[in-house]
N, C-alpha and C positions, 0 to 999 in steps of 0.2 A: 527424421534426426537419429543419429547414433548415439547420442551421449546416453546412457543410462541416469536416467535422475533418480539420486536418491530423495525418498519423502518421507518425515515423521508426520501423525497425523495425531495431535490432541484435542480429545473433546473427554467428555463425562459418561455419554452414553455408549454403553455398550452394542446395543443394537445397528445406531447411529454408525459407531466407527466400523461392526460386519460391514452394513450395507457400503460405507464406504470403500472400504480394501476391497469387497465383491467388484465395482464397478472399478477401482485402477488395475487390478489383475488382470482384466480386460484389454490396457492398453499397453502396446511395446513399448519397452524403454522407461517404464514405471516401478518402482521396486518401493517397497515400503520397509525401513530397515528397523523401525521399531512404533510405539505407541504410546500413548499415556491416558492418565485419566485427570489428571490435573495440572497448573503448569508449575507447581511442586516436581512433581514425577519427570515434566519434561525437562526442566533446567537439570537435571540429574545425569539425563539420556545426552544432553550435551556435553555434559564430562566425556562421554563412552566416545562420543561420534558425533560429528555436526553435518547434518543432512544437507541435501540441495535446495530442498524447500521445506517447508513445515505448512498445514492447516491446522490453523490453530481455533479451537471454540472460543468466543466470548465471556459466556457465564461458568464457572467452573467452582467448585468445594477448594478451601486451602487457599488458591491463589486461582485468579481471573485473570483471560486471557490479555487485558492489557497490561497488568503487572510482569506477566512472563513475558510478555514481548519487549517489553520496556526493558527489563534484567536480560535479557536475551542476547537484546541487540548493543547493550553493553557492553558484554564483554565480545561478543562475536555481530563487528559493525554490517558485516558483509551477508551476514545470513537474510536468507529472504520467504517471510511470512507472509500466507495470505489468508485471512480471516472467512472462519466457517461463518453467515451471520442469518439470521431471521429477520423480517419486518419488527419483529417487536424490539429488536435490538439496535433500534435506529438511533437512540439519544448514545451510543457510545460507538457510532462511525466515527465522527471527529477523534473521538479521543482514543480509538485505535490507529487512527491515518497520523496523529501526532507521535505516535508513540514509535509507529515508522514501518506498519505493515505496505506491502505494496500492491495489494488487491484484496477484493471482496468475493466470496462465494455464496450466493443465497441457497442456506439448504434445500428450496424446493428446487434446485436447478438442476438440470440433464447432464447426464455423461460429459457432452460434448462441451457444456458452458466450463466443467470442472475440466477438463481435458484443455481446451483451450488456455484458460486462467494462468493453469501450472506452466503452461510451454512458454504464454507470455513475459510471466515474471521468471524464470528461469532464464530467461535471454536477454535479464534489466529491465522490461518494460514492466508497466502500472497495468492492472486491471482492476475497472471497476465500474461496475453496472451505472450508466448515465441515468436511469429515475433516480437513483440512491445519490449520485451526485448533485445532479439540478435541485433533488430536497433540503440536501446538507446547507448547499450556496444559497438557496431562499432564505434559509432561519438563519445561519452566518449573518449576511448581508442585511437584515433587519432589523438586526441585535443592537448595531453600533454603539458596543461599551468598550472600553480599555482603546480605543482607536490612537494608531499611530500616525505619522505623515511618513512621506519618501521620502523627505528631508531629514527625518530625525532617523535615518536607515543608511540615509547616501547613496539612494538608487541614483543613478544616471539618468539623462534620457537615453539613450540607448538600450539599456533594460531594463526602462521602463515600457519600451515600445516592445524589447522581447517579453516582457510579463504579458502587458498586455494581448499578446499573441496566443502565448500558453492560455493565458485564462479563457480565450474562445478556443479554446481544441484545437488549434494547429501541432504538424512536429512539427519537427526539427528543420524537415527540406522544407516545408513549407513558407516558416519563418524565414529562412534563409531566400529563398523566392520574393518571399514580399521586403522584403528587407535588402537585397541585393548583397546580401555578407553569405559565405562558406557555412554551410554545418554545423563543422567542427568552429567557427566563432559563435554562433547559436549555443552546441554544446559549452562553452566556455562562459557565458553571458548566463546559460540556467546554473551552471556551477556556483558559479560567482552569487546568485540570489537565492539560491539555497541557503549557502555561507550565510552572507549578511542577514538572514530571516530567521535564521536559525531552525529549517524544517528538512524535516526526513527523505521527501518527495515530491514530484511537481502537485500529485493530488492536495498534499500537506500544504504548498507553496502556492495554490488557486485560493485554497481557503484563509490560509493565513491575509491573500494581498484582496482578498475582496473584502474579511473583516475589519481589517485596520484601512481599509480605504485608498491605498496604495493606488490602483486603476477603479476606472468605470467600467462600469457592466449597463 
């Protein structure tokens, strides 16, 4: 990777930030341009410079990661945010995905996981540990509250097929092969689904679809 990836680190624990900085400085093309202890400090940083990647803690004083993410993405929709999380944060995972984060990295993860997450999200992909997603999907699918139907949000037959395959974890190319359409067409359907469901990313779309019974799992 030839691009320098500019990173802002947001976490209220100095020792943890120092540890992350120590790890990231060992990786070529990663550059920490600033750091913050709270969501309030982070938003002030964005007035000075907008990074390529934000590593965002969830629980912080003054303003937590959920609110900070919502406010930051309202002003800078293209900003890419990865949540730094622990297993004890699981009740907030859906809220962070709904807010628009594009990945999770557990605080117990190693250097390679962090590197992979940053590079994937930088390229426009999502990065969510499968065990976390499966747990969230199970909880959402068993709630069965405030359900909508595909008719209420007018999802076409083809969009429903694409959505089903997205929820099964297929890539754009795999969906294209399955439906005998082009990857570009799949991407257009994905974009339309995000718009119709007012979801921020593929993970949020999957959870929305399962919560509202738009597809069968």
